[in-house]
C-alpha positions as CSV (number, residue, x, y, z in Angstrom):
1,X,34.0,-116.3,-37.2
2,X,35.3,-118.2,-40.0
3,X,32.9,-120.1,-42.3
4,X,33.4,-123.7,-43.1
5,X,33.8,-125.2,-46.7
6,X,30.4,-126.5,-46.6
7,X,28.9,-123.2,-45.5
8,X,30.9,-121.5,-48.3
9,X,29.7,-123.9,-50.9
10,X,26.0,-123.4,-49.7
11,X,26.3,-119.6,-50.1
12,X,27.8,-120.1,-53.4
13,X,25.0,-122.2,-54.6
14,X,22.5,-119.6,-53.3
15,X,24.3,-116.8,-54.9
16,X,24.5,-118.6,-58.3
17,X,20.7,-119.2,-58.2
18,X,20.0,-115.4,-57.2
19,X,22.7,-113.5,-59.0
20,X,23.9,-115.7,-61.8
21,X,27.3,-117.8,-62.0
22,X,29.5,-115.0,-63.0
23,X,28.5,-112.6,-60.2
24,X,28.3,-115.4,-57.6
25,X,31.9,-116.5,-58.5
26,X,33.2,-112.9,-58.3
27,X,31.7,-112.5,-55.0
28,X,32.9,-115.7,-53.5
29,X,36.4,-115.1,-54.8
30,X,36.6,-111.8,-52.9
31,X,36.2,-113.7,-49.5
32,X,39.4,-114.6,-47.8
33,X,39.8,-118.5,-47.8
34,X,40.2,-118.7,-43.9
35,X,38.0,-115.8,-42.7
36,X,38.3,-112.1,-42.0
37,X,39.8,-112.7,-38.6
38,X,43.0,-114.1,-40.3
39,X,43.4,-110.9,-42.6
40,X,46.2,-108.5,-41.5
41,X,45.2,-104.8,-41.4
42,X,47.3,-101.8,-42.2
43,X,47.5,-101.0,-38.5
44,X,48.8,-104.7,-37.8
45,X,51.4,-104.3,-40.6
46,X,52.5,-100.8,-39.2
47,X,52.7,-102.2,-35.7
48,X,54.9,-105.2,-37.0
49,X,57.2,-102.6,-38.9
50,X,57.7,-100.8,-35.8
51,X,58.6,-103.8,-33.8
52,X,61.0,-105.1,-36.4
53,X,62.6,-101.5,-36.9
54,X,63.2,-101.3,-33.2
55,X,64.6,-104.9,-32.9
56,X,67.0,-104.4,-36.0
57,X,68.1,-101.1,-34.7
58,X,68.9,-102.6,-31.2
59,X,70.7,-105.7,-32.8
60,X,72.8,-103.4,-34.9
61,X,73.7,-101.0,-32.1
62,X,74.9,-104.2,-30.1
63,X,76.9,-105.5,-33.1
64,X,78.5,-102.1,-33.6
65,X,79.7,-102.0,-29.9
66,X,81.1,-105.5,-30.4
67,X,82.8,-104.6,-33.5
68,X,84.3,-101.5,-32.2
69,X,85.6,-103.4,-29.1
70,X,87.1,-106.0,-31.4
71,X,88.7,-103.4,-33.6
72,X,90.1,-101.6,-30.7
73,X,91.6,-104.7,-29.2
74,X,93.1,-105.6,-32.7
75,X,94.6,-102.1,-33.0
76,X,96.0,-102.2,-29.5
77,X,97.6,-105.6,-30.2
78,X,99.1,-104.3,-33.4
79,X,100.5,-101.3,-31.5
80,X,102.1,-103.6,-28.9
81,X,103.5,-105.9,-31.6
82,X,105.1,-102.9,-33.5
83,X,106.5,-101.4,-30.4
84,X,108.8,-104.4,-29.7
């Protein structure tokens, strides 16, 4: 559950009264601006890394096949041209 700006301000006001300005500021600064539900975890990042690695590997393999085919057709055309 994300807190609203007014809730955040109210919490900060109470903390300033109870803990002092410096400690209240430090505590509030450690809160994410949009709520904890928006913070990525290490697991989220690892999962994204695995997906990107797989996608890049698949794309590279496809491009390598196309390049090999293109190269082979160019070599064949060159051989035919030289044979004439």
